[in-house]
Legacy VTK file of the C-alpha trace (Angstrom):
# vtk DataFile Version 3.0
C-alpha trace
ASCII
DATASET POLYDATA
POINTS 369 float
-64.552 -1.906 -30.107
-61.723 0.425 -30.929
-61.456 1.493 -27.323
-61.267 -2.125 -26.150
-58.494 -2.917 -28.617
-56.511 0.044 -27.413
-56.866 -1.056 -23.815
-55.697 -4.569 -24.699
-52.665 -3.183 -26.516
-51.682 -1.100 -23.505
-52.086 -4.066 -21.177
-49.911 -6.281 -23.380
-47.161 -3.690 -23.612
-46.598 -3.454 -19.844
-44.772 -6.775 -19.301
-42.410 -5.971 -22.181
-41.572 -2.586 -20.756
-41.000 -4.084 -17.281
-38.704 -6.734 -18.727
-36.715 -4.106 -20.574
-36.337 -2.086 -17.370
-35.167 -5.139 -15.429
-32.694 -6.001 -18.155
-31.350 -2.444 -18.213
-31.013 -2.480 -14.426
-29.120 -5.777 -14.507
-26.813 -4.486 -17.243
-26.129 -1.343 -15.211
-25.370 -3.379 -12.074
-23.039 -5.660 -14.023
-21.243 -2.676 -15.546
-20.901 -1.139 -12.095
-19.409 -4.347 -10.669
-16.919 -4.585 -13.529
-15.975 -0.934 -13.068
-15.444 -1.372 -9.332
-13.329 -4.474 -9.906
-11.127 -2.920 -12.577
-10.996 0.458 -10.878
-11.825 3.950 -12.030
-8.774 5.736 -13.405
-8.388 9.470 -12.947
-5.804 12.095 -13.915
-5.876 14.557 -11.035
-4.469 18.059 -11.293
-2.379 19.117 -8.314
-0.376 22.272 -7.600
2.738 20.416 -8.767
1.466 18.492 -11.770
-0.834 15.625 -12.681
-1.143 12.354 -10.754
-2.561 9.130 -12.134
-4.915 7.648 -9.531
-7.036 4.493 -9.556
-10.058 4.205 -7.270
-11.787 0.995 -6.224
-15.032 1.182 -4.297
-17.996 3.481 -3.872
-16.399 6.614 -2.384
-18.018 5.981 0.988
-16.474 8.842 2.950
-17.954 7.731 6.275
-14.780 5.675 6.730
-11.227 6.603 5.815
-10.045 5.455 2.422
-7.094 3.094 2.146
-4.515 5.061 0.182
-1.529 3.241 -1.313
1.765 4.411 -2.764
4.130 2.057 -4.608
7.898 1.624 -4.666
10.473 2.500 -7.334
10.344 0.182 -10.341
6.699 -0.660 -9.661
3.309 0.906 -10.247
0.120 0.514 -8.252
-0.807 -2.727 -10.037
2.513 -4.552 -9.837
3.022 -3.422 -6.238
-0.419 -4.001 -4.705
-2.728 -5.986 -6.998
-1.816 -9.472 -5.644
-2.342 -8.265 -2.072
-5.702 -6.568 -2.572
-6.960 -9.378 -4.828
-6.064 -11.968 -2.181
-9.098 -13.948 -1.008
-8.868 -13.069 2.690
-8.306 -9.386 1.868
-11.766 -9.090 0.276
-13.401 -8.660 3.676
-11.361 -5.486 4.096
-11.742 -4.317 0.507
-15.532 -4.435 0.605
-15.563 -2.186 3.689
-13.181 0.510 2.455
-12.564 2.572 -0.641
-9.106 1.979 -2.162
-7.147 4.867 -3.666
-3.989 3.803 -5.522
-1.614 6.635 -6.429
1.069 6.278 -9.086
4.127 8.477 -8.763
4.444 10.964 -11.655
5.153 9.166 -14.916
5.261 5.679 -13.365
1.879 4.297 -14.459
1.636 1.757 -17.265
1.438 3.581 -20.577
2.814 6.868 -19.213
4.317 9.294 -21.722
8.110 9.451 -21.575
9.479 12.659 -20.107
11.793 14.684 -22.345
15.524 14.699 -21.732
16.392 17.231 -19.036
12.969 17.074 -17.389
13.065 18.203 -13.744
11.386 15.404 -11.818
9.632 16.461 -8.586
11.382 15.820 -5.275
10.048 13.390 -2.685
8.772 16.355 -0.677
6.960 17.762 -3.715
5.297 14.433 -4.486
4.065 14.265 -0.888
2.602 17.746 -1.309
0.522 16.488 -4.253
-1.482 14.027 -2.127
-3.906 16.505 -0.450
-5.336 17.333 -3.886
-6.204 13.645 -4.330
-8.121 13.542 -1.031
-9.938 16.729 -1.968
-10.819 15.352 -5.413
-12.514 12.284 -3.913
-13.898 14.182 -0.916
-12.108 12.081 1.721
-11.139 13.756 4.962
-8.883 10.972 6.267
-7.019 7.912 4.989
-5.164 4.837 6.146
-1.866 4.941 4.276
-0.099 1.857 2.899
3.292 2.547 1.351
6.189 0.413 0.131
9.795 1.602 -0.090
9.798 4.993 -1.790
6.019 5.082 -1.349
6.425 4.505 2.391
8.796 7.491 2.551
6.383 9.707 0.599
3.425 8.763 2.807
5.581 9.433 5.867
6.318 12.944 4.598
2.629 13.472 3.886
1.635 12.229 7.356
4.136 14.426 9.174
2.863 17.477 7.284
-0.835 16.530 7.533
-1.315 14.544 10.763
-5.039 15.262 10.858
-5.517 13.508 7.491
-4.028 10.123 8.425
-5.698 7.706 10.846
-3.167 4.910 10.433
0.015 4.126 8.540
1.428 0.836 7.215
5.035 1.248 6.080
6.741 -1.604 4.220
10.538 -1.448 3.775
10.754 2.077 5.153
14.080 3.915 5.211
13.715 7.286 6.907
17.380 8.238 6.502
19.004 10.217 3.746
21.867 8.572 1.890
25.219 8.997 3.588
28.535 9.466 1.830
29.242 5.721 1.862
25.822 5.000 0.385
26.338 7.722 -2.200
29.727 6.294 -3.233
28.316 2.775 -3.421
25.453 4.016 -5.577
27.866 5.804 -7.932
29.928 2.635 -8.292
26.807 0.572 -8.855
25.647 2.948 -11.584
28.909 2.277 -13.432
29.056 -1.489 -12.960
25.337 -2.388 -13.027
22.439 -1.544 -15.303
19.535 0.540 -14.044
17.377 -2.578 -13.977
19.819 -4.453 -11.733
20.176 -1.451 -9.412
16.426 -1.321 -8.892
16.201 -5.086 -8.438
18.799 -4.906 -5.658
16.541 -2.309 -4.036
13.420 -4.471 -4.362
14.737 -7.960 -3.600
17.026 -9.697 -1.139
20.381 -11.038 -2.306
19.090 -14.563 -1.808
16.172 -13.915 -4.152
18.459 -12.413 -6.777
21.019 -15.224 -6.472
18.281 -17.833 -6.795
16.716 -15.831 -9.617
13.223 -16.500 -8.297
10.292 -16.357 -10.688
9.146 -13.111 -9.069
12.553 -11.463 -9.433
12.883 -12.653 -13.019
9.432 -11.396 -13.991
10.189 -7.940 -12.585
13.610 -7.922 -14.266
11.971 -8.472 -17.639
9.167 -5.988 -16.944
11.512 -3.170 -15.904
14.082 -3.785 -18.659
11.375 -3.683 -21.335
9.407 -0.753 -19.874
8.803 1.910 -22.577
9.012 4.614 -19.880
12.315 3.422 -18.396
13.589 7.012 -18.387
10.732 7.971 -16.068
11.603 5.089 -13.744
15.211 6.273 -13.654
14.112 9.787 -12.690
12.014 8.438 -9.803
14.956 6.243 -8.730
17.334 9.206 -8.668
14.819 11.293 -6.743
14.422 8.575 -4.109
18.198 8.313 -3.711
18.302 12.087 -3.150
15.779 11.952 -0.301
16.313 13.894 2.898
16.388 12.542 6.416
12.926 12.524 8.010
14.512 13.359 11.376
12.136 11.178 13.331
12.499 10.764 17.082
10.242 10.247 20.071
9.474 13.986 20.238
8.918 14.383 16.487
6.977 11.396 15.255
3.685 10.232 13.771
0.476 11.065 15.645
-1.347 7.950 14.409
-0.930 4.187 14.868
1.877 2.787 12.699
2.680 -0.733 11.541
6.187 -1.292 10.186
6.646 -4.311 7.918
9.847 -5.847 6.567
10.951 -9.270 5.386
13.869 -10.977 7.047
17.009 -10.610 4.925
15.298 -7.789 2.996
17.513 -4.923 1.775
15.921 -2.496 4.244
15.668 -4.743 7.291
18.181 -2.722 9.329
16.591 0.574 8.259
13.164 -0.645 9.381
14.556 -1.758 12.751
16.176 1.650 13.198
12.910 3.398 12.284
11.087 1.301 14.870
13.490 2.483 17.559
12.644 6.117 16.770
8.860 5.820 16.942
6.454 5.977 19.855
6.390 2.420 21.257
2.806 2.802 22.471
1.426 3.283 18.952
3.875 1.271 16.842
3.750 -2.353 15.691
6.784 -3.976 14.071
6.210 -6.989 11.813
9.263 -8.906 10.599
8.159 -11.659 8.230
10.063 -14.877 7.659
10.496 -16.168 4.117
9.112 -12.918 2.760
12.093 -11.539 0.861
12.084 -7.942 -0.280
8.413 -7.629 -1.225
6.325 -9.243 1.530
3.051 -7.904 0.094
3.689 -10.116 -2.953
5.358 -13.153 -1.390
3.337 -13.415 1.835
-0.078 -11.826 1.198
-1.811 -14.138 3.711
0.368 -13.064 6.631
0.252 -9.401 5.705
-3.522 -9.513 5.246
-3.958 -10.959 8.726
-1.679 -8.348 10.276
-3.417 -5.554 8.371
-6.809 -6.771 9.542
-5.617 -6.767 13.170
-4.224 -3.269 12.651
-7.557 -1.968 11.343
-9.477 -3.683 14.124
-7.169 -2.045 16.653
-8.192 1.309 15.198
-11.860 0.495 15.888
-12.957 -0.646 12.417
-14.391 -4.050 11.518
-14.560 -4.967 15.218
-17.276 -7.581 14.601
-15.371 -9.174 11.729
-14.874 -12.924 11.901
-11.447 -14.491 12.153
-9.612 -15.142 8.923
-8.932 -18.699 7.872
-5.253 -18.140 8.628
-6.064 -16.903 12.118
-8.161 -19.935 12.914
-5.201 -22.205 12.212
-2.806 -20.254 14.408
-2.528 -18.701 17.811
-0.732 -15.661 19.013
1.820 -16.667 21.581
2.661 -13.720 23.757
5.959 -13.213 25.474
6.278 -10.098 27.588
9.658 -8.490 27.969
10.566 -5.134 29.395
13.556 -3.026 28.455
15.884 -1.733 31.126
14.537 1.809 30.801
10.944 0.622 30.604
10.387 2.420 27.285
8.723 -0.607 25.689
5.616 -1.879 27.374
5.495 -5.303 25.747
6.910 -7.501 23.024
4.583 -9.819 21.129
5.667 -12.744 18.999
3.293 -14.375 16.526
4.188 -18.024 16.072
3.158 -20.393 13.290
1.855 -23.933 13.370
-0.453 -23.675 16.371
-4.221 -23.767 16.687
-6.978 -21.436 17.787
-7.082 -17.668 17.557
-6.718 -14.540 19.584
-8.039 -11.030 19.372
-5.639 -8.434 17.961
-3.705 -6.129 20.263
-4.819 -2.539 20.492
-2.597 0.110 18.922
-1.797 1.416 22.403
0.577 -1.496 22.909
3.902 -2.044 21.188
3.820 -5.189 19.101
6.958 -6.791 17.737
5.886 -9.685 15.549
7.943 -12.347 13.865
5.971 -14.645 11.605
LINES 1 370
369 0 1 2 3 4 5 6 7 8 9 10 11 12 13 14 15 16 17 18 19 20 21 22 23 24 25 26 27 28 29 30 31 32 33 34 35 36 37 38 39 40 41 42 43 44 45 46 47 48 49 50 51 52 53 54 55 56 57 58 59 60 61 62 63 64 65 66 67 68 69 70 71 72 73 74 75 76 77 78 79 80 81 82 83 84 85 86 87 88 89 90 91 92 93 94 95 96 97 98 99 100 101 102 103 104 105 106 107 108 109 110 111 112 113 114 115 116 117 118 119 120 121 122 123 124 125 126 127 128 129 130 131 132 133 134 135 136 137 138 139 140 141 142 143 144 145 146 147 148 149 150 151 152 153 154 155 156 157 158 159 160 161 162 163 164 165 166 167 168 169 170 171 172 173 174 175 176 177 178 179 180 181 182 183 184 185 186 187 188 189 190 191 192 193 194 195 196 197 198 199 200 201 202 203 204 205 206 207 208 209 210 211 212 213 214 215 216 217 218 219 220 221 222 223 224 225 226 227 228 229 230 231 232 233 234 235 236 237 238 239 240 241 242 243 244 245 246 247 248 249 250 251 252 253 254 255 256 257 258 259 260 261 262 263 264 265 266 267 268 269 270 271 272 273 274 275 276 277 278 279 280 281 282 283 284 285 286 287 288 289 290 291 292 293 294 295 296 297 298 299 300 301 302 303 304 305 306 307 308 309 310 311 312 313 314 315 316 317 318 319 320 321 322 323 324 325 326 327 328 329 330 331 332 333 334 335 336 337 338 339 340 341 342 343 344 345 346 347 348 349 350 351 352 353 354 355 356 357 358 359 360 361 362 363 364 365 366 367 368
């Protein structure tokens, strides 16, 4: 009798143990999903100091990671969160690991540097990136940079061409500041607050004159930032940048997509950069009604262009068209320069129907949308 009772007890315990295991598994999966959504934050030691880095995804190193670098006055969240949280972007996000780098001392909650602190140069910050790739065991990345971040990723790519499969540069200025720019900056530092100087770097004059909600929210965020001194150091470092000295013989070895909003502060600089790059591997996207931060004001258009860019590199080739693509067509107009240096000019028009496959990165694409 005793033996039978013991057997019954064991039999009755099994469903309870199974239920507990299932519950634990579900809790673990939920925790993992929350962690992936919020990102895993890391402080990574580099030869030149510590970088704050946020990773989203599963560290699948079979594909390149998407590595982002923000602009002055922003951090990885304020610069990229609306873009990578955008509905149509999720098809890309689920296929790639995201690595968001914050420039030294720029992350939310960063400790304020002491007075007299020697902030690293743009070149030094670029030299810190290989340690991040090594930390996460990624051999290659697709870089996405805005403003100062675009410059830093450009420096990194020129020094480490084998580590970058593609480059998306928003509001890039590859030139050092000339004497006129230097004098204007000195005058601005006397007549304008640091917050207003940075806002004039981030936004178009039209956006600032209209005091758009986006411009106003960033004005308040920057002015009230506890680590404003750190932001000022990064701003001064960016204004002390050197010329990248790009030309057709000294350029990027990977496909590049240049992005700028019409009337943006760096529209002319982006156009000049486009003229210096290899036309067979460069796409130039000038976005209407985008202002100074197209990744925030026009995430749908930028997502579509980014998806085409990735598909042109051979990734996500079987991906379905985005909703935006299905409501538009790509109207192509071919034009050849007198010297034949540009193979083709492509214009992406709005308000049409249907869809078209993206151009390969071996063709120059000038897009206005």
